[in-house]
N, C-alpha and C positions, 0 to 999 in steps of 0.2 A: 698890675705885677702877675705873675705865675707864682702860683702856691706850690712850693714843695714842702710834701711830707716829710715830717722828723723820724730819721734813722730809727729803727728800731736797733733796742740795746740788748745786746746778748748776755746770758747770765757767767759768769765768770763761773764759777762750780759746775765745767760740764767738762768732755773729755778734751785730753791734750794728748800730741805727741810727743816726746821729744826727743831727738836727733843730737848726736854731734856736729857739731860746727863747724868744718873742714877750711881750711886756710889754704884759698887758691884765688882761682878767679872764675867770675860765674859763667856760666856758657848756655846757649840757648842751641836747640836743634828742631826747627822748624819745618814740620809735615805739611804740603798742601793737600787741600780737600781731597782731590781725586786719588791721595799717594805717590805720585810719581815725582815732584819735585821736592829738595829739601834746602832750605836756609840754616844757614849758620850764623849765631851772633853771640856776641858777649850781653852783658847785664843793660847795654843800654843803645846797641847800635848791630844793623847787622856785618858783617865781615865779608871780606874780597881781600882778592890776591893782593901780596904787597901790604894789605893792612889786617895781616894776623891777629891772634891775643894766646899769644906763647905757645903756638902751634897748634892752635885747636881747630882753625878751619881747615888744616894739613891734612892732620887726624883723623876728621871730619869725611874729608873727603875720600882718604882712603878707607874709610866703615861706608860708606853710603848705602850700599846697599844691605847690610845689615841695619843699617841707623832708619831707613825708609819701613823698617819693620816696626815701628814707634809707633805707627800709624799715626792719620791727621791729629794737627796741632802742636799747640807750643811745649815741648819738653825742656826744664829746667834742670841744673846741675852744676857740679862743682868741678872743675878741670883743676888739677892738683897735681904735685908729686915734683919731681926732679925740676929744677929750676924754678918753679913760682912758688913765694912767697914761703912756708915753713919747711918747704922739700918733704919733710916725713920720712929721714934718710931713705929714700924710694932712687933707685937707676932709672924709672919710667915715669909716665903719664899717666891719669887715670883719671875718666869720666863718672861721677858719681851721680846720680838721679836722684831730686830731691823727694818728689812723691813717692811715698813709703807706701800710700793707701793704694796703689797703681801695679809699683812695681816690685815683683817679688823675685822668686824663681826663674819668672817668664820672662823674659828680658832679653835685650840682643847679648849676647855672649859679652863684646865691645864694651859694655856700662854696668859700672856698678851701680851698688843704691847705698845713699847717707843711712851708717849703723843708727839704729831705734835703740834707745838710752831706757826707754820708760812709754808705758802707755796706760791712761788709765785717769783719774778725775784730775781737776785742775788742784795743785798744790804747792808752794813755794819749798815746800820739805822736799818731794819729789824733785824739784829741780836742783836744792841744794845738794839732793844725795848722789844726781848726776854729775854735778860737777865735782863733788870729791872724789866719785868713784875717777872720774878720767884725771884728776891730781896723782892720787894713788897708784891707779895701775896701766894710765897711760892711755892713750888713743884706740879704741874699737875700728876703728877705721884701719890704723896703720899700727898692730900690735908692735908693741917693742918701741914706740916712739913717745917719748916721754914729757912732750910739751903741747900737748892738744890744745886746740883756741878756746873751745867753749860749746857751749851749746844754744840750738834753736827749738823754741817750743812755740807751736801748733795748735792752736785755740783750735777746735774742730767746728764748733758752733758759730764762733766770731769769723771764722775761716781766716784769719788774720795770724801770721808769724811774729816772735819775736826772739832777739837773740841776746843771750849774755854769758860775756867772754869771761874766762878765770882773770885775765892781767887788763888791768886799765879800764875796768867796764864800766866806772863813772866818769872817767873821760872823753868826750865827742873827738870820732877820729882826726877831726883836724887838729884837735891840740896834742896828738900823742907823736911822741917823738920816735924816729926809727931807729932800731938800736947799731 
């Protein structure tokens, strides 16, 4: 039997980044190593004509030249807005990148970035404060929208993300009934 080393256990009390969890559909822009080819996907598959995901493929192809500037690799984000999940009161769709450590102002103009609500040491109090802020002030991604979904907590040392929703967080998604 091949020996498999037990994985390192990361310390919980390290830095986290809390972002708003936007209720849309996952999107992926894949750029080839040479930076010339673009692939467009959802959370679980590459998209193709006739198998789009709420118009994400169509949007990406329209913005291909700009999206190629993301550079080689896979760039994940949320495709959200008009006609998708909560809609956020928008009359258009938007793509917001997840990697807040990489993407700030220097990104393609056609892309946003999920809003950062907190950066600092892990604390359940900080996460609770971010959720309370969303409940009382509304979405940071779409100001004025008062039914945001929740937060994503990214643990930097563990390189793992967790989500916490404002409503029905204790129930598995498979057990939730659509409104």
